[in-house]
N, C-alpha and C positions, 0 to 999 in steps of 0.2 A: 464541726462537724462529722461525722467519719464519710467517708465517699458512698455513696448509696450505689457506683458499678460493682463495690465489691460483693452484692450479695450473691446477681445471680452468675459471676465467676466463680463462687466457692460453691454454690447447689449445683454449676454443672459438673464441677469436679467433684462433690457426692453421688451425683448420680451417673457417672460413669462408672464411679468405681463398685454402686450398687448395680450395676447394672452386668458387673463383673462377681459379684457377687451377690445374685438373685434370690437365695434361698432364703437369707438373713430378713430377719422382722427390720424397723428399721431401728430400733432398738437397742437388740444385738447389734447390727452395723453402726451405730455411735458411742456405744460401749469396748467393741471389738479395736475401733478407729484411735481410741483415746489409748486402749492400755499397747496398741501397738506403737504412738506415738510416744508412751510414757517410755515403750521396751528402748526401741529405737534414737531417745535422747538419754538414756540411764538416765531417766527421773523413777521412783520408788512409784509404782501403781498405786498403793494405796493412798495416795496424794490425790483421791480423784477431785479435792477442787483447783486441780491443778488450770481445767481453760478454765477458770477464771481471768487468770493471771497473761494466758497466750494470747498475744495481739494476733486481733483477723488475718496481715497478710504474713503473720508466719504459720501460723496454719496452712494458710493458703498457699504456700509454696511448700508448705510437708506435703499436703494432696499432691501439688503436680510431679513432686516425685515419690510419692507410694507407687511400691515396688508391688504389695499384696502382705498380705497377713501370714505372719510367721517368721517374716525373711526380720535377719538382723546384721 
């Protein structure tokens, strides 16, 4: 079973990012985070289902280091 403590940690990181981008709707935030992840990791963005393969700890680490949209 996965560690349930990861849920508030990851959501807390998303809250911080969303507050810094408060004009975005949640769907926009999610899609933009996924797009930026693909850019930063050099994954073709057309691979939208990439989120199925990303482990929570990997995405959590990405969110911790997130510097903003458009950064490469």
